[in-house]
NUKOLRO-881249 format. One line per field, with one value per atom (N, C-alpha, C): residue number from 1; atom name; z, y, x. Coordinates in steps of 0.05 Angstrom, whole numbers. Example, Ala and Ser with C-alpha at 12.3 -4.5 7.8 and 13.67 -1.06 7.14 Angstrom:
2
num	1, 1, 1, 2, 2, 2
atome	N, CA, C, N, CA, C
Z	156, 156, 156, 142, 143, 157
Y	-114, -90, -66, -45, -21, 1
X	264, 246, 264, 257, 273, 258
This chain:
56
num	1, 1, 1, 2, 2, 2, 3, 3, 3, 4, 4, 4, 5, 5, 5, 6, 6, 6, 7, 7, 7, 8, 8, 8, 9, 9, 9, 10, 10, 10, 11, 11, 11, 12, 12, 12, 13, 13, 13, 14, 14, 14, 15, 15, 15, 16, 16, 16, 17, 17, 17, 18, 18, 18, 19, 19, 19, 20, 20, 20, 21, 21, 21, 22, 22, 22, 23, 23, 23, 24, 24, 24, 25, 25, 25, 26, 26, 26, 27, 27, 27, 28, 28, 28, 29, 29, 29, 30, 30, 30, 31, 31, 31, 32, 32, 32, 33, 33, 33, 34, 34, 34, 35, 35, 35, 36, 36, 36, 37, 37, 37, 38, 38, 38, 39, 39, 39, 40, 40, 40, 41, 41, 41, 42, 42, 42, 43, 43, 43, 44, 44, 44, 45, 45, 45, 46, 46, 46, 47, 47, 47, 48, 48, 48, 49, 49, 49, 50, 50, 50, 51, 51, 51, 52, 52, 52, 53, 53, 53, 54, 54, 54, 55, 55, 55, 56, 56, 56
atome	N, CA, C, N, CA, C, N, CA, C, N, CA, C, N, CA, C, N, CA, C, N, CA, C, N, CA, C, N, CA, C, N, CA, C, N, CA, C, N, CA, C, N, CA, C, N, CA, C, N, CA, C, N, CA, C, N, CA, C, N, CA, C, N, CA, C, N, CA, C, N, CA, C, N, CA, C, N, CA, C, N, CA, C, N, CA, C, N, CA, C, N, CA, C, N, CA, C, N, CA, C, N, CA, C, N, CA, C, N, CA, C, N, CA, C, N, CA, C, N, CA, C, N, CA, C, N, CA, C, N, CA, C, N, CA, C, N, CA, C, N, CA, C, N, CA, C, N, CA, C, N, CA, C, N, CA, C, N, CA, C, N, CA, C, N, CA, C, N, CA, C, N, CA, C, N, CA, C, N, CA, C, N, CA, C, N, CA, C, N, CA, C, N, CA, C
Z	2965, 2965, 2969, 2950, 2954, 2977, 2996, 3019, 3023, 3039, 3045, 3073, 3086, 3113, 3110, 3131, 3131, 3128, 3140, 3139, 3110, 3097, 3069, 3051, 3055, 3039, 3043, 3067, 3073, 3058, 3059, 3046, 3016, 3003, 2974, 2965, 2982, 2974, 2982, 2998, 3007, 3029, 3042, 3064, 3091, 3111, 3138, 3148, 3165, 3176, 3192, 3205, 3220, 3203, 3178, 3159, 3152, 3146, 3139, 3162, 3186, 3210, 3213, 3209, 3210, 3189, 3165, 3144, 3150, 3161, 3167, 3190, 3210, 3233, 3224, 3204, 3194, 3171, 3165, 3143, 3115, 3112, 3085, 3069, 3082, 3069, 3078, 3059, 3067, 3077, 3099, 3111, 3117, 3122, 3131, 3154, 3174, 3197, 3193, 3194, 3191, 3217, 3234, 3260, 3275, 3284, 3298, 3280, 3254, 3236, 3219, 3219, 3202, 3176, 3154, 3128, 3109, 3092, 3072, 3050, 3044, 3023, 2996, 2981, 2956, 2934, 2935, 2915, 2918, 2943, 2947, 2942, 2948, 2941, 2911, 2896, 2867, 2857, 2868, 2860, 2866, 2889, 2897, 2878, 2870, 2851, 2824, 2815, 2789, 2789, 2812, 2815, 2823, 2830, 2841, 2818, 2826, 2808, 2806, 2782, 2778, 2767, 2769, 2760, 2736, 2719, 2695, 2700
Y	-2109, -2128, -2112, -2113, -2099, -2111, -2094, -2103, -2082, -2089, -2071, -2076, -2055, -2058, -2074, -2090, -2107, -2090, -2067, -2050, -2040, -2033, -2024, -2047, -2070, -2094, -2100, -2098, -2103, -2082, -2057, -2036, -2040, -2048, -2051, -2076, -2097, -2121, -2121, -2102, -2101, -2121, -2131, -2150, -2136, -2147, -2136, -2142, -2125, -2129, -2154, -2162, -2187, -2211, -2210, -2232, -2234, -2211, -2210, -2220, -2212, -2221, -2251, -2262, -2291, -2306, -2295, -2308, -2307, -2285, -2284, -2302, -2305, -2323, -2352, -2358, -2386, -2390, -2370, -2370, -2374, -2367, -2368, -2344, -2323, -2299, -2295, -2294, -2291, -2263, -2263, -2238, -2237, -2214, -2210, -2191, -2196, -2179, -2161, -2135, -2114, -2097, -2101, -2087, -2098, -2081, -2089, -2092, -2088, -2087, -2113, -2125, -2148, -2138, -2142, -2132, -2155, -2151, -2171, -2171, -2195, -2198, -2201, -2179, -2179, -2196, -2199, -2216, -2245, -2255, -2282, -2286, -2266, -2267, -2271, -2255, -2256, -2284, -2293, -2320, -2342, -2341, -2361, -2361, -2337, -2335, -2347, -2342, -2353, -2383, -2394, -2423, -2438, -2424, -2437, -2452, -2475, -2490, -2476, -2474, -2461, -2481, -2475, -2494, -2481, -2498, -2489, -2483
X	-1537, -1560, -1585, -1604, -1629, -1645, -1652, -1668, -1689, -1709, -1731, -1742, -1750, -1762, -1788, -1793, -1817, -1842, -1843, -1867, -1872, -1850, -1853, -1861, -1850, -1857, -1887, -1897, -1925, -1942, -1934, -1948, -1950, -1928, -1927, -1941, -1942, -1956, -1985, -1993, -2021, -2028, -2007, -2011, -2008, -2019, -2016, -1988, -1977, -1950, -1949, -1971, -1972, -1968, -1978, -1974, -1945, -1933, -1904, -1887, -1894, -1879, -1881, -1905, -1909, -1893, -1893, -1877, -1847, -1838, -1809, -1802, -1820, -1815, -1814, -1831, -1832, -1812, -1796, -1776, -1788, -1814, -1826, -1815, -1808, -1798, -1769, -1750, -1722, -1716, -1701, -1693, -1663, -1653, -1626, -1626, -1608, -1606, -1583, -1589, -1568, -1569, -1550, -1551, -1575, -1593, -1617, -1641, -1637, -1660, -1661, -1685, -1690, -1704, -1691, -1700, -1707, -1726, -1733, -1712, -1701, -1681, -1695, -1696, -1711, -1698, -1672, -1658, -1667, -1669, -1677, -1707, -1723, -1752, -1755, -1741, -1742, -1733, -1711, -1700, -1720, -1732, -1752, -1776, -1784, -1807, -1800, -1775, -1767, -1765, -1757, -1753, -1778, -1799, -1823, -1837, -1848, -1864, -1891, -1901, -1927, -1946, -1971, -1992, -2006, -2017, -2030, -2059
């Protein structure tokens, strides 16, 4: 399962780590816990983007 550290995800998206932490706490951003590490689940992020309703 492709996963990424929250810090790296923040770096690549240009968002602050505090924003990413808030999104994960509110479950806006899917994560998986592996050991002591909470990682962003990139497969579910991709799936959510594909299924999202968009506006014209």
